[in-house]
N, C-alpha and C positions, 0 to 999 in steps of 0.2 A: 514504378518501374514498368510503365507501359508505353506504347508508342503514341499515346494521346498527347496533344499539345497542351501547353499551359493555358489556364483559363484567361480570357480576355481581360484587359486591365479594368474594364468597367464593371466587372463582377465584384461587388462590394462585400466585404466581410460582414455578416449579420451580427454585429457585436451585441445587440440586445439579447438575441437568442443564446449566443456563446456565453455571455456573462451569467445569464439566468441558469442555464443548464449546468455550468461549472459550479454555481453556488449550491446546487442541490447536494453534491457530494460533501461539501464543507458543512452545510447545515446538518446533514445526516451524521457526520462524524462528531460534531459538537453536541448535538441533541441526544444521540443514541449512546455515545461512548462505547464501553465494551472493548474487546480486543480481537483483531484478526489473528494475531500471533504475539507471543511475549516480546519479540524484538521490537514491536511497535512502541513499547515502553522502555525496555532495558537496553536497547541498542541505539536509541535516538533521544529520548527525553531524560531518562535517568542519568546517563553519562554527563549531560550538560549540568544537571543539578549537582552531581557529585563534584565535577570540576570547578563549578562556579562558587558553590556555597560550602563545600566540604562535608556534606552529608549525603545520604542516599546509598544505593546499592551499586557496587561496581561488579558487573558480570565478568566472567572469566575472560571473555573476549577482549576486555579492556585492561587486563593485566599485562604489563610489558614483558613478562617472562613467558617463553613458549609453554603451552601452545597458544597463549594469548597474543595480543598485539595484531589481530587480524582485521581490525576495523580502522577506518580513517576518520578524522575529525571534521569532515566537510559539513555534514548536516548537523551533528551535535554542536558545531561551532555556530551555525546559523541560529539554532535554538538558544544558545548562550547569548547571542546578540539580542534576540527577542526578549529574553528574560531580563537582560540589562535595561532594555528600553522600558519594560514593564515596571522595573524598580524606579527608573527615572520619572515615570508617569504616576507613580504611587499606586499601581495596580497590584493588590495583594491577593485577591481572590483567584483560586486556581483556574477557574473557567475563563476569566478575563485573560489570564496569561496564556492559556491554551488557545483561545481565539486569536491572540496576537501571533502565535506560532502558525496558525492556520493561514495567515495572509500570504506568505510565500508559497504555500501549497496550493492555495487558490489561484495564484498567478500561474503556477505550473499547469494547473488543470485548464485554465483559459487558453494557454499556449497549445496544450494537447488538442482541445476542441477546435481551435483555429486551424491546426494542421489537418484535422478530420474534414473540416469544411473545404479547405483548399484541395485536398485529395479527392473529395467527392465531386467538387465543382468541375473537375476535369473530365468527369464521366457522365454527369447528369445536370439538368438545368438547376438554376439557383434555388428555386423553391424546394426541389427534391434534395439538394445538398443540405439545406436547412433541416429537412426531415432526417437526413443521415446523422446530423449533429445530435438531434434529440434521441434517436434510436441508440446510438453509441453511448450517449451520456446516461440513458436510463437502463442500459444493460446492467443487470444486477451486480456482477463483479466490479464493473467500472464505478458504479455509484458507491459501492462499499469500500473499495480500495482507495480511490483517488483523493479522499479527504484525510487520509490517515498517514501516520509517520512510519510506514513500512517501506523497505527499500524498493520493493516492486513499484509502489506508487510514485516514488521519487524518480526512478529511472525511466519509467514508461513514457512520460511526455517527451523526454529527449530522444528516445528511440523512435517514437512516432514522427516527431518533427524531422529527424534525420531521414527517415524513409520517404516522407512526403517530399522533402527537398530533392532527393535523388529521383523520385518519381516525376518531378516537374520537368526534368531534362532541359532546363533553361540554359541559354548560351552563356559562355563565360565561366568563371570559377567560383562566383559567389555562392551559388546553391550548394556546390560540393564542399566548399569551405565551411559553410554553416552545418552541413551534414556531418562533417568530420568533427567539428567542435561538439556537436550534440551527442554523437556516438561516444566521444570522450567523456562527457559528463554522465551519460548513461552508465559508463563503466565506473566512474567515481562513486556514484550513489548506490550502485549495486554491482559488485564484482562478478556476480553470476550473469550479468549482461554480456560477458565476453563471448558466450556461445552465439547469441544473436548477432553481435558485431562481426564475428568471423564469417557468418553466412551472408551478411550484407556485403562484405568485401569479396567473397567468392562470387556472388551474383554479378558484381561489377566486372569481375574478371571474365565470367562466362559471357557477358554481353560485350566484352572487349572495349569497355569504357576506361581505357588506361589512364587518360588524363584525370578523369574524375576519381579514379582509384588512388592516384598519387596525391591529389589534393585532399581527399578524405583522410588518408593516412597522415599527411602533414598536419591537418587540423587536429586529429586525435593525438598526435605526438605533442602538440602544444599543451593540450590539457593534461596529458600524462606527465609532462615536465612540471606543470603546476602541482599535480598531485604528489609527485616525488618531493618537491620543495615543502609542501605542507607536511608530509610524513616526517621528513628530516627535522623540520622545525618543532613538531609536536612529540614525535616518538624517538627520533634519532636513528630510525631504520625504516625500511620500506615495508608496508603492510601487505601489499599484494602477493609477494612471494610466500609469506607466511600463510595467507589465506589459501593459496593454491596448494601448498604443502598439506595443510590440514584437511582440505576438502577433496583433493584429488590424488595426491601422491602417497601420503602416509597411511591412508585407510582409517584415520582417526574419526572422520565424520560418521561413517557407518558403524564403527565400533562403539561410538558414544550415543548416537541417535538412531541407529537402526538401519536396516537394509531392506529394500523392496525389489520385486521382480520388474523387468522392463515394461510389462503391461499394466503396471500399477495405476497409471494415469487414465486408462481407458474408462473406468467407472466414474471418473471425475471430469471427463471431457464435456463440460456443460456449455457448449458453444451456443451463442444466441440463435434461436431457431430460424429467424429471418435471414441470418447470415449464412446458415447452412443451405437454405433455398437459393440465396443469391449466388453462392459459390457454384451450385449445380447449374445455375442459369448461364454461367460463363460459356458453356458449350455453344449457346446461341448469341449471347450478348458479348461480342468481341470488344466493344468499346469500354465495357466495364472491367475488363480483366486487369489484374494487378499481380502478375506472376512474381515479381520481385518480392513484394510484401508476403505473398504466400510462401515463397521459397524460404525466406528468413523465418517465418512462423513454424513451418514444418521442420526445417533444419534445427532450430532451437529445441523443438519437441523431441527430435531424435537424440539430441545431445543430452537433455535432462533425463530421458528414458534410459540412456546407457549409463548414467551416473548411479551408483548403488544407493546413496541416501536420497530419499524423495520426500517432498512435502507438497501439499495441495497448492500452496501459494506460488510455487515455482512454475506452475502451469499458466499463471496469469498472462505473461507476455504473449504466448501462443494464442490464447483465447481472444485477447484484445486485437491482435493484428489480423487474425482471420475474420473477426467481426467487422473491423473497419474495411477489410478488403471485400467482403461479401455484401455489405449493406447497399452500396449504390445500385447494383444490379437488381436487388430485391425491390427497392423503392420505385424504380422505373417500371418494373413488371407489375408491382402492386397498384400503381396508378392506373395502368391500363386495365388491370383486372377489375378494379372498382368502377371504372367507367363503362365496362362491358356488362350490361345487365344480363346477358344470356350465359355468361361464363360463370355459372354458380360454383363449379368446383374450384375455380381460381379464387373466388371470394371466400370459399371455405378454407383454402390454404392460408389466405391472409388472416382470417379469424383465428385459425389454429396457431399461427406464428405469434399473433398478439397475445393469445392466452398463454402460450409457452413463455413469452417474455414476462408476463405477469406472474407466472408460477414461481419465479425466483423470489418473489416477495410473499408468497403464500405458503410454500412448503419449505421444510428445512433444507439448507444448502451448506455444503462444506466451506463456502467462501463467505458466509454470513458472520458478522461480528458476534462473538460469544460473550455471555454474561454481562450485558449492558446494565442491567439493574444493579448488579454488584458494584460496578464502577460508579454509577450515579449515587448510590447510597454511601459509598466510600467518601465521595466529595462532600456530601451532606454531613457525614460524621465528623470530618476534619474541620468544618467551618465553626463548630461550637465545642468540639471535644479537646481534651488534653492528652489522651492516650487512646490507642485504637487496637482492637484485635479483630482479625479476619478469620472466620471459621470455615473450614473445608475448602481451602485454596492454598496452593503452595506459593512460594516466593515469585516464581516466574509467571504465574497466572494473575498476580495482583496488579494493582496500579502503582506500586512502588511509592517512594516518597514524593514523586512528582504530583500524583493525584491527591495526595494529602495536602499539598500546597504549603507545607511548613515543616520545620524540623521538630517533629513530635515522636515520642516513643510509640512503636507499633510492632506487632508480631503476627504470625500466621500459624495455623494449626489445622489438623484434621479431626482430632478427637479430644474429648474433655480430659483424658488422662495425659495428654501431651504436656511437656514442660512449659511451653508458651502459655497454654490455657491456664494452668495452675498458677503461674506467676502473675498473669493479668488479673485473675480473680482476686488474688491476695493484695494486689497493688491498687487499693481503692482510696487511699488518702485518709485524712482525719487523724484523730488521736491514736497513738500507738502504731503508726504506719511503719512498715519495714524499711529501714534506711537503705537496704539493698535494692529497693524498687527503682527502676529508671524513671518513673513518673506515675501519675495517676491514670489508670486505664478506666475511662468512663464512657467509651463508645465502642460498639461492636456491630459487625455485620455478619450474619450467618446465611448460608445458602442451603436451601431445602431443609431448613429447620434443624440443621446439625447442631447438637449441643444446646438447643434452645432451652430445654428444661434446666440444665445446669447453669446457663446464663441467668435465667430468672431466679434461681435459688441464690445466686450471688448478688442479687439486688438489681439486675438489669430489667428494664421494662421496654416493651415494644413501642417504638415511636412511629415507624412507618413500614409498610409492606409494599414492595414492588415486584411483581412476578414471583420468582422463587427466592428472592432476597428479602431479608428483614433487617432494619436498623433498630438497634437497642441502645438505651442510655441508662445511666444511674448517677 
């Protein structure tokens, strides 16, 4: 949303770079596993397993009775399609099935980076716009989020594409229509996107782009009608009003999940360091300015700061939009700094920004996936086991039935005296087996050696250790 003209038609999209950078997030998600948030499993993957196969865990959000029924079936429906395709192909291994689900996410991330290039190419030359693609794609939160089945990762590409299309200021209605459709899809995949969408509309009004505003609203209305049809076909009611009631009007969100002060996001505002420099450079680099994207990012931040219930992942859209907005100014300035041998302080700033970007991968970060080894060993346990126990992790921190890859008995516990643990230790099969046992529990994963001695006393032996997780079998 700058006065810059659209890039000339001969500026080609660097597809090789876009495809490679997008692949990094998918590879990381599949190789690392773990979880950014329980919703990654229980709001996206597990509902599809439960709906398609009749087993798994149905979280309260998927109960048709209030306060449930606050999610739509858009992405779980896509997951179901991928699982049906896997069944048709004879792919039984859980990681093969997860890789198939990654395909549409990879396509979304490619579109995301395509928009980043187009946005950047209106401000800097092509080679520097390619550098912007790499910097945004390697920004820690982007690499960690965009390959995963969290709502933020699903909605973010549509939000970025929409803002890039509005930024283009192309003649006619096509760009605004695409923007409207994308804003609609951003809302479908994450109802919390409404705050960002609202500020995008406000910005169009501030700029008096009335035709674009009407076209955007019309495009969004088309998607909203489709969502309503989906809800009525799958639920028999609309999910968005229930979502708004639970999270905003009734106070149930903060009552159930906690309340934080408005400044809670300050200590988690881990913006890409080069983007912070780039935003500061807007004072001198007028061609790089993108006030519209910054307005949406800051407006969304104000909205989530005013909402009582807060989570670190809610900050993701603001961090990404500001990173995209600030990167072009930085790369242009950095190019000049590296070419100027006398400007040592400028080179020092570039080096500090590079180190700051690398710090996301060196030091603990609130946006980094948690317990990857636990998920990895859960997959290994299910490949050869008949029953599974997970020690020192609750239901919502587990991989659910999805990452077990089959309908097998399993349970979770914190302590050896818990009923789940006692049952699993007794259900070992063989002569005299208790007929009340749901199955033979012959695989276990423990975190930080919780109940390790008791597991070994019950006949389990350590098979593999990865980080703080251990896989045991008997």
